[in-house]
Each structure stands twice: as C-alpha cells, then as structure tokens.
LUMVEXKOL-22882 format. One record per atom (N, C-alpha, C, CB): residue in one letter; x negated, y negated, z negated. Coordinates in pm, whole numbers, plus 50000, padded with zeros to 5 digits. Atoms other than C-alpha are relative to their C-alpha. Glycine has a CB too. Example, Ala and Ser with C-alpha at 12.3 -4.5 7.8 and 13.67 -1.06 7.14 Angstrom:
<rs>
a499115011950000a487705045049220a499104988050000a500994999749875s500825011950006s486335010649286s500774989149927s499594995450142
</rs>
This chain:
<rs>
m499385003549896m376491811689602m501264999149998m499735006250082s498764996849980s380071808789570s500935002150124s500414992749943l499454997849878l380991807289935l499785016950031l499284989550110m499854985249986m379741843489939m500215009549892m498965004550056a499854991750110a380471856789616a500805012250015a500514993049902a499044987549959a383291880389725a499185010350081a501344995050098d500714988149888d381141895390001d499025002949910d499304995050167m501124994850081m378101899589771m500465011449901m499344988149919r499784990250090r380321917189534r500375014050077r501114995149903e499904988049917e381291939889824e498595007850028e500634995750135v501344996649982v377641944889887v499385010049878v499234986550011d500194989450110d377141956189532d500775012450000d500284994349876g499244988750005g379771980089549g499385012450075g501304996550052v500674989849919v378131997889847v498745007049940v499614993750126i501024996650084i375031997289656i500245010249911i499604990049936q499914990850110q376252014689360q500415014150037q500924994949902r499754987049934r377982039389591r499035010250047r500634997550100r500884993149891r375392047889794r498595004249923r499704988750141l501064992750120l372422053689491l500665010749945l499564990349868a499824988650064a374382079589394a499325015350029a501225000550010s500824984749983s372422115689360s500235009249890s498334998750004e499404988150126e372942146889162e498595001249920e500645019250072v501335001750098v369202142989060v499954989049903v498734997750081a499865008450113a369262126388746a499004989949979a500055007549890l501135012449984l365862109088780l500154989350093l498705005150041i499935008549867i366692093689101i501224990249961i500335010350153d499105006050050d369742080988930d499564986649912d500675009749935q500505012650124q368272064388651q498914990250064q499135007949843i501265010949942i365002049788837i500824989450094i498605009250113s499625007449880s367032035389139s501104987749932s500785011750125h498935009950084h369972019088896h499254992949942h501015005749896y500825010850070y367132006588690y499304987650087y498845007649928i500765011649915i365301985388969i501154993050051i498955005250128i499095006849942i368651977289120i500714990649913i500785008350059g499365008750085g370131965888813g499044990549954g500635006749894a500695014650033a367381940188736a500354987150084a498465001450017g499195011549923g369271918689011g498854995050093g500684986649892g500455007749914g367161892689184g500384993750092g499455003250033k498985011649932k368021866589428k500765006450124k499074985550060r499194993649887r369321893689695r500084987650157r501845003549917i499865012149869i368481867289991i500095009050133i498414987950017r499984994149868r368041895290243r501285003550029r499165011350016p498424998449957p371651910690224p500574985350028p500995007749869l499385015749970l372701872990193l499924994850144l499164988449912l500045004049843l371161865290528l500885006950100l498635002450053v499044992149923v372861893490680v501484993749997v500025014849942l498185008250030l376561880390568l499904988450067l500564994749821l499875015249926l375781844790646l499934999650162l498704990349949f499965003749858f374471849790997f501345007850074f498505004650072s499104993349902s377011877191102s501404991849984s500155017149965s498415006950043s380131853890912s499654983850112s500224995249751a500365012849936a378251819591108a500495005150145a498254994949984l499614996549884l378751840391418l501195006850048l499235005350032g498584997549985g382151850691389g500165016649980g500544994250154f499954984650043f381491888291255f500555003749884f498785005749989n499334997950153n384021900090973n500015011949983n501424995249967g499754985950036g383881937491000g499215002349902g499825009950101r500494993750127r383061958190717r498425006350001r501045011949967e501534994749999e379751971690856e499094990549963e499525004850133r501035010550010r378141939190769r499535001349862r500514985450033f500034999750153f378561949290379f499005014450007f501805001449908e501004990849967e376711982990481e498574995850040e500505007250098l501485003549957l373841969190651l499704987949903l499814995350176a500775008150127a373261940890372a499585007949907a500804990149923a500304989450113a372981971590134a498695002650066a501115014349976t501374995149944t370681986790359t498694994149978t500064999850128v501125005250000v368271960190387v499614997249856v500024989150084e500355000650154e368281955690002e499415011849971e501194998149903f500454986550047f367531993389966f498404998450068f501105014850066i501165000249955i364721987390227i498924992149905i500164994950130h500625009150126h363371960889975h499925004949899h500594989249960t500544993950164t363721980489677t498975008649974t500965007849931a501114984249972a361782010589828a498924990649992a500035011750181t501065004750004t359171985689897t499184995949882t500144992550065l500405005950132l359141971989539l499385010049929l501134994449919l500214990350117l359042003089367l498185007550055l501695014549996h501434998049965h355812013089587h498754988549982h500085003250139d501055012650062d354201977689531d499475001949863d500764985349989d500584998450154d354211982389177d498875010249949d501165003849915v500904990350043v352472013589187v498794996250080v500505014850020v501225005449926v349891999789464v499164990349887v500534990550147d500205010250065d349581970089246d499754999849842d500964993450034e500094996550152e349621986088899e500614991949906e498715000549957s498995012450084s352221959288792s500815006649879s501324992650114g499284997250144g353851962188437g501334991350004g498974994949859m498805007550037m356691935688469m500264995850142m499834987549884r499445004949896r358981924288741r501334995249953r500025009450105r498665004250028r362001903288708r500745001649837r500795008350103g499975002350111g361231896988350g500205012649895g500864990849999r500074988850078r361111934388247r499085009850044r501195005549988e500884988849963e359051966088283e500185003550128e500165011349922t499944995749889t358381978588589t500435016649992t498714996250064a499764988049991a359742011788703a498745009549976a500595001350118n500944990250011n356482029888741n499184999249836n498974997550136a500535000950121a355452013088374a500715008749900a499974986749962l499054992350075l358482031388225l500125011550025l501104996150002f499794984749964f358782064988439f498855005650030f500895002950113g501164992849942g355392070288585g499834996650139g500135014749989n500315002649885n353822065288898n500295008550120n498914998049989a499524991349934a354592096889067a501445000750021a499565009649956a498485002949984a358552093089006a500204986450050a500795001549867s499725010649952s358402058389113s499814999650153s499344991249932v500285001449877v356842066089429v501105008850111v498535004150005l499044990249948l359182097689508l501444993050011l500045013049901v498745005850006v362202076989428v500164987150093v500284996949856g499895010949893g361212050189656g500125006250129g498804990350003d499874993549880d361082074589922d501355003850016d499145011150012f498224999349998f364702082489831f500754991250048f500645000249882v499395008749952v365702050789872v499804992550122v500054994349925y500005001449845y364062045390189y500675009950103y498655000050038s499284990749908s365482075390349s501624998549968s499445015949976r498855004850017r368892065790194r500414990250098r500064995649884a500065007949902a368452033790384a500195003650154a498954995349980f499684996649869f368082051290718f501445009250002f498695008050063q498594990749991q371242075690638q500954988150034q500535009449838m498745010950002m373102042990601m500044994050126m499894987849889m500225006849865m371842025190921m500555008950111m498434997150028v499554992649878v372502055391157v501555004649953v498895014050040s498644999449975s375872058091016s500884985850064s500535004249864l499485013149960l376592023691140l500265002650198l498584985749944n499994994849844n376092041791527n499634990550076n501305004750058r500705011149904r374222010291675r498575000950003r500304985449955m501154996549959m371222019291851m499124986749964m500075004750150r500565011250019r370111983891822r499624994949852r500804992150062v500495000550161v370241983891434v499055006649963v500865004049906l501304990450062l367972010891406l498804995950078l500215017950020e501285005949945e365571995791649e499254986349909e500424994950156v500175010950073v365561964391438v499105004749868v501434993949968l500344996350148l365021982491091l498775009950016l501375007649914a500934994049987a362742008691235a498714992350015a500285007450085d500965009349972d360291981391371d499644992349892d500364992450097a500365008750136a360521960891036a499525008749916a501174992349926t500484991450117t359851990090793t498605004450087t501215014449945n501294996849974n356971998291017n498734990050024n500155007250102v500745012250006v355521964591034v499624995049845v500884989350074i500265001150141i355871960590644i499205008649960i501035000649923a501074989350047a354061991590608a498374994550070a500555017850071e501565001549966e351291978790823e499184986149915e499914997450184g500225010650098g351461945490593g499435002749915g500864994649951e500214992550101e351101967390319e498495003949988e500895010950010v501374994649960v347861982390444v498844987450018v500205008550151l500345008949958l346741949390576l499534992349851l501034995050095q500185010350148q347061932590189q499015007349951q501354998149875l501094989850090l345051963990044l498674993450059l500115020150039m501215005349940m342281955290296m499324985749944m500374998450143n500065015050022n342231920090201n499524997849841n501574992850032m500365001350161m341821926289806m498514998249989m500425013949908h501165000550042h339021912689650h498754991150089h499785013749984d500625010349907d337981892889955d499964984649997d500525002250109p499915014450010p337161855789889p499734993850095p499374994949918d500465006649871d336081847890254d501395002250101d498435008150066l498714997449900l339631859190409l500194983450050l501685007849903a499535011449933a340691833590666a501394996749959a499915001750144v498935001250050v343811816790586v501155005850135v500074984349944e498994993949917e345361828190910e499975015049996e499844995550139d499854985050061d344791866090788d500604999949890d498795007349973y498874999950104y346591856190477y501434996350061y499654989449882l498735000449909l349451844090711l500645010350057l499824993350100r499554989849905r349621871790911r500465013149868r498495004650133v499504992450101v349971895390578v501234994249970v499145001149887i498565003950038i352821874990494i501285000050096i499914986949956r499264994649894r354271877790805r500495014150040r499424996750084y499744985550024y354231914690788y500905005849898y498895005549973k499724991450108k354761923090461k501474993549911k498505000649904t498515005150063t357731896290341t500904995550111t499874986649892a498855008349901a358831876190650a500535012050089a499244985950114k499344990649895k359481907990857k501395000249964k499415015150004l498434993950030l362541920790665l501014986349973l500015011549836f498995011950000f363871883390622f500414998950140f499384985649947e499395002449858e363681880391007e500945013650033e498674997950123a499244991049961a365171913691042a501454999149952a499425011049970s498675001650040s367961907490816s500854985350087s499874998349826a498985008449935a369151875690999a500005002550140a499784985549976r499714992549837r368631892491346r500955009250003r498795008350065l498944990750014l371041918991231l501144992849999l499915008449886g498735007650003g373621891891180g500685000850126g499814985849966a499685005949876a373461881691518a500485014750098a498534990450062v499984988149962v373111921291625v501565003649986v499015008249921l498924993350040l376311927891458l501324991250088l500045000049824a499025012049961a378271893791602a499635007550187a499274977549938e500234999349836e376811908291981e499644988450026e501175003550097s500555014949941s375391874792018s499135002450104s499164990749893d501034999949892d373131867492328d498605001149947d500094987550086l501255002150052l369471870892301l499394985349952l499245005250095a500655012350072a368791834292251a500364998649860a500394986850067v499724999150139v370511834091972v499765010349881v501064998750004e500654989450084e369431865991842e498584995549943e499835013350089e501275002250035e365871853691850e500184984949912e498975000050142a500115012050081a366851818091689a500485005549869a500854987150054c499744989950121c368181840691393c498925004249939c500665012050034a500994996150045a365211858291376a498724990549959a499795008550080d500935011150014d362851828591396d500424993149872d500034990250126y499865005450119y364881814991103y499495009649890y501384996349983g500234991050074g364461846290922g498445000949957g500535010850060r501634998949971r360641845391002r499394987949892r499534995950196s500815012650058s359931810790869s500734997249859s500094985150110l499495001950136l362341810590570l498985010649909l501795003949992g500664989450074g360361845090463g498714994849957g499845012750081t501365004950009t357071826890507t500154990049916t499354996050125a499845013850103a358261795090287a499905008849887a501574989150003f499534997250142f359601817990026f498645010149971f501785008149984q501244991350065q356261841289983q499004986249969q499155013850130l500805008850041l354341807789996l500174992249869l499944992850093v499695005750142v356151794289694v499845008749892v501344995449988d500464989650133d355801828589497d498554997549981d500215017950030d501505001850003d352241824589574d499534988849906d499484996950142l500375010650083l351991789989419l500585000049868l500294988450059l499334998450138l354251798689122l499025007749905l501445008550011d500774990650088d351621824388993d498744989849930d499335014150102y500655011650042y349621789488926y500294989849943y499624996150064e499175010550027e352291768888850e501045002849904e500564995450114g499024996950091g354721786188653g499895006749878g500755005750054s500304992150110s355181804388331s500415012650026s500534995549881s499454982749972s355791845388276s501544996249964s499175015649868s498544998650000s359151835388145s501134992150065s500274999449888e498965006049845e360401815088445e499845009950089e499474984350095m500574992149899m358661837988660m500685015149994m498405000249979g499844985450012g359571872288514g498955008550058g501225003850059k501204992449975k355901883688593k498724992849923k499775001050164n501045006750053n352551876188439n499434988050083n499035009449974v500725012149940v351161843988531v498175005950015v500274984249871g501214997049940g347781851288702g499985015450060g498894997449894d499994983449957d348841886488811d499245001650127d501605006750028d500544999449884d347651879489183d498575002749967d500284988350080l501584998650015l344241870889051l499425012449973l499494992149897r500414987350055r344291900488848r499815011650114r501085004249893e500024990749902e345001919989138e499124996750101e501215002250049g501265001249884g342191904689366g500564991850082g499485013550087k498985003249884k344941889389595k499154984150028k502064999449941p500465014049953p343041857089774p501224992450073p498705001650107t498875008049912t346481836489822t499334986650018t501604998149920l500075015849938l346671802389987l499544991549867l501744993450068p500175007050091p346441784289652p498534999649963p500825003649908l501384997850029l342961800389548l499094995950123l499795014949962l501005006349874l341541795289940l500054988249990l500305002750148l499955018349953l342541756889934l499054993849879l502004990849988a500635003750142a341001753689563a498705000350028a500315009549876m501584997749968m337581769889704m499574990850104m499665015050053e500175009449872e337871748090005e499674987549957e501244998650091r500005013750054r338501715389816r498884998849862r501674996449956g500875004250120g336391719389480g498564999950009g500265008249893t501315001349993t332731718189384t499595014750028t499394993349872a500534988250017a330351744689423a500055010149917a499204998550000a499744990550118a330521758789083a501165004350001a499824995149874e498524994149994e334271758489103e500065011650097e501114988750048r499554990649907r334281777489413r499345013549962r499664995550146d500824986550046d331571801989277d501255007549878d498104994449907l498934993050093l334141807488982l500985006750066l500714990949912i499034994549974i337041814289168i499755012950065i500694992250060r500534988649910r335001836589421r499935014049894r498304995450070h500194989550103h333951857889128h501065007549962h499554995149889a498764995550090a337241859788968a500715011450138a501284982749939i499234992649898i338841872689325i499375013350028i500114992050129e500594987549974e336021898089401e499885010149875e498654997150056h500164993650084h336281911989057h501435000349920h498854995949942g498884999950072g339801907588955g500264995349875g500295009749995e500545006750090e338561888388678e501124990549930e498884993350059v499175009550054v341201867288439v499634991649853v501225007549987a500385004250138a339141858588134a499814986650027a498755006949931r499815013450002r338731823488269r501184992350079r498864995650039l498655005149912l342211818488417l500394989249973l501195006949991a499705013250009a342951787288242a499284991250074a499954996449884e501185008349950e339811772188387e500765000250172e498085009249972i499725002749826i340971783188752i501494995250014i499825015950107v498865004549973v344351773888726v499864985250003v500955005049911e500175016149997e343301736588619e499194997250142e499024993649851i500445004149890i341141737388914i500855000850125i498925005950012v498995001349903v343831749989158v501354987949960v500565015850016r499235008850021r345911722289003r499414985650038r500395001749872r500945010449982r343191696289007r499684995650137r498845003649940t500475000749882t342381699489378t501235000250075t499025010050031g499055001349918g345711697789475g500855009150105g499574992450047a499434988249910a346301731389621a501355005049983a499225011749984i498624994449987i349631738589492i500604989350075i500785003549861g499305010349899g350861706889665g499805004150123g499534985849995a500424997649867a349201716189968a500865013250039a498335001950012t499294990249919t350741751089971t501574999149965t499395014949971r498565003050001r354311737889880r500424991350136r500354991549859d499635012449888d353801711390174d499965012850127d498484983150020a499914990549898a353111744390403a501075008849987a498895006950010a498714994450029a356381760690258a500744991950054a500385002249870r499025009149936r358211729790350r499904998150142r499934987449943l499974996549864l356871732390699l500685008750046l499055002750039e499424986549949e357901766190750e501774997849993e499395014449887a498484999249988a361411757190619a500724991350079a500574998749884a499725009949890a361691728990859a500065006550150a498834988849996k499884995349860k360871751491132k501535010149985k498395009950053a499014993950005a363741773290991a501274993450042a500015004249892r499015007849959r366231746691001r500204994350129r499994991749929a499775003749855a365581736691336a500515011150111a498684994850048s499584986049947s366221774491426s501544999050016s499575012949894l498654996549993l369811768791367l500974991450082l500445000549871s499505010149871s370311742991637s501045008650081s498594995050116l498954993349888l372141770891839l501215005549956l499415011550074l499144994750045l374461777691581l501304989449979l499445006549894s498715009450010s378221760391554s499894995849849s501615008350039a499895005550118a378871739291259a500895009349917a500504986350012s499264989750093s380381759390971s499544996849850s499595016650043p500524998850141p380141763390583p498895009850013p501125004949891y501084988250025y377701793290671y498804994950046y500285014250076r501035005749948r375581771690860r499424989749906r500354995150124d500285009750119d375411745490586d499325011349870d501734991049946a500704994850117a374491772990338a498805006450063a500885010349912l501544995849944l371641786090560l499454987950025l499885009550140l500775012350008l370481749490546l499854998049882l500484988850058d500215000150142d370821748190192d499045008549917d501115002149953l501004989850026l368881780290164l498514994650008l500205011450101c501575007249950c365721761790314c499914993149907c499764990850137e500615008550124e365671737690048e499775006349887e500794989349958r500094989150115r366461762289772r498715006449981r500965011350024a501344991549994a363421785489886a499064992749980a499675006950117v501045007150034v361231757989851v499544991449888v499964994650075d500075009950105d362051736689552d500125008649877d501134988650010r499594991050124r362661766089330r498724999349898r500355017250050s501244996650112s360391772589006s500045014149932s500064989149872s500224983150028s360871811088984s500455007950072s500465005449891
</rs>
C-alpha cells in the first residue's frame, strides 16, 4: 500500500531496534520470524486509523510495532502448540530451533511489547492491549479444547475466531482512535471495524486450507485437518454432504487424518462449503465497511475500505 509505505518503513525501523538483545539466540530467532514478512495488517490498522483521525505523532510507530510483536509472540507459541513445520513459505522457528527456544523467545517478544506500550505512558493503551492479550490467550485455550471435535457448533467456532484472531485486529484499530483521543463512539466504531475485518480475514484463511496450494499460501494444504481443527468449511461440508461424506470428515477431524485429504477437499468444494465460507467473510467485511461511516472522507478511510475487499478476495 503506497499510501502508507513511508510509515511502514518507520515501523520496520522500530521493530529492528526493539528486537535487539544481548542474548544471541533471542536475536537469531526473533529476527528470523519477523524477517519472514507477512501482511503486517495489524500495525497498518494502527497507522491508518490514527492518520484518518488526525493523529500524526511518532507514538503511532511505536504502537504499530507493539501490536506486531504481540502477533509475533502468538505465532511462535502457536506453531509449537500446532506442531507446525512451515509458515510464510519457510520452516517455522520451532522446526529450526526447537520448541523450548521458540516458547522462551515468544515470551521475550511478549514482554518487550509490554515494555514498549508502557513507554508511551498512556493508561488507556495499556488497558486495551492487556485486555487483548488476555482474550487471545483464552481463544488459544478454547481452540485447544475444540480440537478433534466434529460436533463443534458454528457459534463456538466463531467465538474462537473472535478471541484468537479478531481481538488483536480490534485492538489495533481501537488504538488509532485512542492515540487521536477520539470520543467513545468513534473508538467503538474503529473497534467494530477491526473485529469484523479480523473475523473475515480468518474465515478466508480457513477456506484457503481447502482451496489454495502450498506455494500460494506458504503453508501445507490440509494443515488444519491434520491438526484436527473443525473449521467452517468442514462444518458446512458435513452439514451439506451425504451420510458417508459426513462420516469420512468426522473420522478425519477426530483422528487428524489426512490420508484421504483429496477426497475431503473434493467434498468441501462440491458441497459449496468454500463459497459459503467466503460469503460469510463478505458479510463480515460489509460490517467493517459500515463501521467507517463515522470517519470523515480521506485517503486513509479509502484505504480502510479497500482493505475490506482485499481481505476477502485474496488467494493467499
């Protein structure tokens, strides 16, 4: 996004400075995972909302880097829990350096994020991010409890998304309003945007596990099934498929089995579960767009509207 390219370079500079540690392994692992890139949507939300609301102080760069650190820490821990071997097209930190090192460096990145937010000396920032990190942790535990459960209700699946993924999107958007000292109505509208965008983003992530290829996605197709995650495409395919197809998917979720992955992918596609999941993401994106009605017209507001489209229509 050329509009924010200079600002994002400033954020990258903060990230590089703040990752510094005298402990060599921390430097090595933290730079490895940050260096993998990624979409950087969460820091982008901090920048777009603060700019859209008229705040241009340098604190926005520190805060944008802070939310990226929180996200990075969750990735380090997630990959250990999920026993993942690939992320963003290359080996995960735990695959390269081991689980113990990944967990401990994840702790370092988390604690560095809290040092950074304290340095801003704004209690509201602390409140928002402390709440977000706590809810994210609850979402991680909820997901763990839901693993290998083919009878999971769609609402319970969506609850995990709201906690685990959408909460940091919500906090990132809200923080732009906090920096700008906007009134509560505007702050809540920004938070609503982030929550809906984050939900749409995760729904698309989940459908790409059955639509995309490993080279496009930077992870192994079928990973969610291998981990026993009952995501919306699988839940809808069971609802719409034949009894035999339902039994096949149930067994695969219960046992984390991918031996018949090709058949399951075909069922998910044939039953329209991929299209229905993307439609659900489009509804969330529409909610996000509606939340922007309180913002004045600006290139930053236009960029936020465009982000809704790109989050849903992406193929990776």
